[in-house]
C-alpha atoms as one frame of an Amber mdcrd trajectory, in Angstrom:
protein
  96.763  96.784  97.726  99.078  99.497  96.897  98.317 103.047  96.916 100.120
 106.018  95.255  98.804 108.910  97.486  98.290 110.085 101.054  95.521 112.117
 102.310  96.713 115.142 104.201  95.087 118.157 106.023  96.008 120.792 108.474
  94.612 123.540 110.510  95.956 126.563 112.441  93.386 127.226 115.044  90.913
 127.511 112.360  88.441 124.818 110.968  90.412 121.781 109.389  91.056 121.908
 105.654  91.988 125.550 105.862  92.576 126.676 102.103  95.995 128.206 103.065
  97.504 125.036 104.240  97.852 123.242 100.954 100.872 124.921  99.953 102.426
 124.436 103.277 101.736 120.597 103.002 103.217 120.433  99.528 106.408 122.150
 100.654 106.588 120.044 104.051 105.927 116.573 102.710 106.956 114.579  99.773
 106.717 110.912  98.585 109.902 109.540  97.030 110.667 105.892  96.179 107.463
 104.995  97.915 108.448 106.559 101.137 107.012 109.734 102.841 109.740 112.217
 103.467 109.286 115.179 105.975 111.193 118.115 104.635 112.942 120.750 106.868
 111.214 124.089 107.393 113.401 126.875 106.384 113.210 130.268 108.078 112.900
 132.151 104.671 109.865 130.244 103.390 106.276 131.448 103.541 104.522 128.563
 101.832 100.932 129.676 102.290 101.536 133.355 101.261 100.047 134.680 104.667
 102.914 136.910 105.510 103.986 134.565 108.396 107.110 132.444 107.755 106.726
 128.654 107.800 109.065 128.545 110.974 106.366 130.781 112.768 103.301 128.981
 111.372 101.608 126.792 113.964  99.936 124.314 111.718  98.685 121.100 113.099
  99.138 118.584 110.294  96.992 115.232 109.909  98.284 112.568 107.680  96.208
 109.611 106.623  98.098 106.665 105.264
């Protein structure tokens, strides 16, 4: 069967599924042409709006394909 989604979660030394990581995941991964692409982290982006730049965040990402 074909699926049109992936399940992803992340944590940052907190319980998994931390609510701030959703925006981080959306800005880190994208599916294009049925392929998962990992986007580069820019020094100027703060995807989760926690005051810490993405390049300094220490999220542990879990992808379920």
